[in-house]
C-alpha positions as CSV (number, residue, x, y, z in Angstrom):
1,X,7.5,-13.4,-2.4
2,X,9.4,-11.0,-0.1
3,X,9.0,-7.3,-0.4
4,X,11.9,-5.2,-1.6
5,X,11.9,-1.4,-1.6
6,X,13.3,-0.1,-4.9
7,X,14.1,3.7,-5.0
8,X,12.8,5.4,-8.1
9,X,12.7,8.9,-9.5
10,X,9.7,10.3,-11.5
11,X,9.8,13.5,-13.6
12,X,7.5,15.2,-16.1
13,X,8.8,16.1,-19.6
14,X,7.9,19.2,-21.7
15,X,5.1,17.3,-23.4
16,X,3.4,16.4,-20.2
17,X,4.4,12.8,-20.0
18,X,5.9,11.3,-16.8
19,X,9.0,9.0,-16.7
20,X,9.7,6.7,-13.8
21,X,13.2,5.2,-13.5
22,X,15.0,3.0,-11.0
23,X,17.7,5.2,-9.3
24,X,20.6,2.8,-9.2
25,X,21.5,-0.7,-10.5
26,X,19.3,-0.8,-13.5
27,X,18.5,1.2,-16.7
28,X,14.8,0.3,-16.4
29,X,12.3,3.1,-17.0
30,X,8.6,3.5,-17.8
31,X,6.7,6.4,-19.4
32,X,3.0,7.2,-19.0
33,X,0.4,10.1,-18.9
34,X,0.6,10.4,-15.1
35,X,3.2,9.9,-12.4
36,X,1.3,7.2,-10.7
37,X,0.7,5.3,-13.9
38,X,4.4,5.5,-14.8
39,X,5.4,4.3,-11.3
40,X,2.9,1.4,-11.5
41,X,4.1,0.3,-14.9
42,X,7.7,0.2,-13.6
43,X,6.5,-1.7,-10.5
44,X,4.8,-4.3,-12.7
45,X,7.9,-4.7,-14.8
46,X,10.1,-5.2,-11.8
47,X,7.7,-7.8,-10.3
48,X,7.6,-9.6,-13.6
49,X,11.4,-9.5,-13.9
50,X,11.8,-10.9,-10.3
51,X,9.5,-13.8,-11.1
52,X,11.3,-14.6,-14.4
53,X,14.9,-14.3,-13.2
54,X,14.5,-15.1,-9.5
55,X,16.0,-12.8,-6.8
56,X,19.1,-10.9,-7.7
57,X,20.3,-8.2,-5.3
58,X,20.2,-5.2,-7.7
59,X,22.4,-2.8,-5.8
60,X,23.4,-1.5,-2.4
61,X,22.5,2.0,-1.2
62,X,23.8,3.1,2.1
63,X,21.7,5.7,4.0
64,X,19.6,6.9,1.0
65,X,17.7,10.2,1.5
66,X,15.2,12.1,-0.5
67,X,16.5,15.5,-1.7
68,X,14.8,18.3,-3.7
69,X,16.9,20.6,-5.8
70,X,15.5,23.8,-7.4
71,X,17.0,24.6,-10.8
72,X,16.5,27.6,-13.0
73,X,15.7,26.8,-16.6
74,X,15.8,29.3,-19.4
């Protein structure tokens, strides 16, 4: 099976759990007790989905880049 890079975002909620979500083209997300576990759970789902449905180009991102944004929260 060919490799495909799927951009995801991972964040921690107020309860200490982590959510990993595909950035574009899908509403798929996974939640776990660590960032790595949430990302791994999402990876396993995407691999399973690709085997089940065959290859479907999920989206097109032109020149993606990683960006950090600091926000103030009250």
